N, C-alpha and C positions, 0 to 999 in steps of 0.2 A: 566101658566101651564108649559111652556118650562123652565122658570127660576127655577121652583121647581124641575123639573127632573134633571136639570143641577147641582143644589146644592146637590141632593141625590147622583148622580153619582160621584161627586167630593169627597164626604165624604166616600163612599164605596171604591173608589180607594185608598184613603189615608190609610184606615184601612188595606187593603190588601198589598199595596206596602211597607209599613214601616217594617213589619216583614221580608219580602223577602230581603230587602236591608240590614237589620241587620244580617241576616243569611249569606248572601254573603260576608259581611265584615269579619265575624268570620272565615269562611272557608278560605278566602284569607290569614288571619293572620297565619293559621295553616299549610300552604303549605311550605314544605322544599325546600330550594333553590337548584337547580341542580348544581352539581360540575362536570365538565368534567374530564375524566381520564387523567393521566399523558401522555405526548407524548411518542411514541415508537421510540427508537433510533436504528439506524443501528449499528449492532455489530462492524462494522469496525471503527466507530467513538468513541467507548467507550474508556476511558483511560486505560492504561496498569495496570495490577494488581501489587500492591506493596506487595511483600512477606516479607517485614520487615527484610531483611538480613543485619544485622549490626554487628559491631565488638563485641568481647567477650574476657574476660580473661579466662584462662584455666589452669588446673593442668594436669600433665602427669606423667606416670610411664613407665619404659622400662626394658626389659630383653633381653640378647643377648648371643649368642655363639661367642667366639673370637679366632682368630689365630694371633700369634705374630711372625713377621719376622724382622730381622735386617741384616745389610750388613756385619759388622765386629766389632771386639773389640780390645782394646789397650793392654789387658793383655795377657800374654802367655797362660793362661789357657783357654781363650775364643777368640782366634785370628779370626777364621772364624766359620760359622755355617752350619751344615748339615741338620738340621731338625727344623721346627718351633715349637713354644710352643702353647699349647691349653688351653682354659679356658672359662671364662664367665664374663659378666658385668651386674650390676643392677643399675638403676638410677631413679631419680625423677627430675621434673622441673616445672617451672611456666612461663607462657607466655601470649601473646595477639595476636589475629588475627583480621585483619581489616575488613574482610568480602568481600574483593576485591582481594583475592589471596595472599597478603603478610601477614606473621606472623613472630613473633620473640619470643624466649624464652631463659631462662637461665637454664642449666641442670647441675646436679652433679651426677657423676657415680663412682661406685667402680668397679675396674677391678682386676681380679685374674687370672693369667696365669702361667702355669708351663711347664718346659721341653724344652725351647729353647736350642738346643744341639750344642755344639762345636764339630766340626768334627775331630779334631786332638787328643783331650784328652778324648772325650766322657763326658765332664763336662756339666752340665745343669744349665741354668739361670732361675730363677723364679721371677715373678714380682707381686707386690701388689701396686696399684695406685689409688689415688683419683683424678678425673679429673673434673674441672669446666670449662664450655664453655658458651659463649654468641653466640647464633645461629640466623640466619635469613633463611627463607624458602619462596618458592613460590609454591602455590597449584594450580594444573591444574584440573579443574572440568571436569569430563567426563559425567555429567548428564545435566539437563536442567535449574537448578535454582541457579547457582552461587556457590561460594566456600563454603557457609554454607547451601546449599540447599538440601543436602542428596545425597546418592548414591555413586558410585565409583569415585575415583580421583587418582591423582599422585602428587608427590612433588619432589623438589630438594632443597638442602640447603647447607650451609657452616657455620662453627663456628671457633672461636678462643678463647684461654684461657690458663690455666696453669694446670700442673700435679704435684702432690706431690707423688714421687715414693719411694718405698722401694724394693730393689732387693737383691738377694743373689745367690751365686754360690755354687753348690754341686757336688760331684762326682756321678757317676752312681749309687753307693750304697747309696747315700743320705748323705754322710759325708760333713760338711760345709767346704768351701774353702775360700770364701770372701763374704762380704756383703756391702751395702751402701745405703744412702738416698740422695735424691736431689730434687730440685724444678726446673722444666723445662717448657718452653713454649710448647703449643700444638695447633694443628689445626685439623679440621675435615671437611669432605665432606659427604653429605647424599643424598640418592635418594631412592624412593620406591613408593608403591601404598597404597591407603587408602580407607576406607569405612566409610561414614558419616551416623551415626544413629540418628542425632539430638542432644541429650544431650552429646553423646560420639562419638569419632572418633577412629577407629582402624587403625593402620599402620603396614606394614610389609616392611622392606627395608634393605639397606646396609648403614653402616657407616664405613668410613676409618679414623683412627686417626693417625696423624704423630707427632713424637717427635724426635728432632734432636739427642738427646742422653739420655741414661739411664746410671747412673754412681754412683760410690762410692763417698764419700766426704772426702778427706784427710783433716786433719791427723787422722781421726777416726780409720783407719786401715792402715797397712803397705802395703798390697797387693791391690793396687788401680786398677780400671778398668774403661773404658768408652766404652759403646756399642753404635755404631753410626747408624743413619738412621733407626729408629724404626718405623714400620708400623703395626698397629693393625687393622685387618679386622673383622667386626662384621656383623652377620646376626641378625637383631634386630626387635623385636616386641614391639609396644608401644600402649598405650591407653590414649587418651586425654579426659578430662571431662570439659565441658564448665560451667563457672560460670556466669549465667544470672543475 
């Protein structure tokens, strides 16, 4: 009797335990493995942000009001000067900025100035000049993100090049007296402030251009002249456009 009960109990247990075991195995297979969240870092240990401030080529355009001063002349009609000449300049350029403050460009400007006045005869000297300069600058950023990072800044610069000059002397009434053409060396200094708008940078500043002489070119005319120590002062506005 005991053996019979044991056999029946074993059979019943086998019928009940088998489905439970199969169900447990299926549920275990469906469980999604737990993935822990990423670790939380202290903000002080995070790497610095890279703002991507790299170098760029740029185009530029400029306009300026100009004043022309000179020390003396070699012709009797323009020996010394009592009043400066006034005019303007316009120019274009192409350059490259490193993104770390330094930049360089080549500029070509047209200068038109009238009325440099000789004090003894009241004759006037007028100048038309094409000036090509190779320039270098250093930009001082006044914001937070470097020289290409936007906001206000300042700059200083210097340039050297050549000037192709056409000048002519007239009486106070405008009658021609003498004229001449010449190619001269030229140098410049610049300083000013800027505002970085991202794609473009606006500048407002001073440029001083020095030429040792403006002169006629013998033997084109008989009444030759040399005007010495020429300095052109410019109040200059420029716009630079970055080529990304």
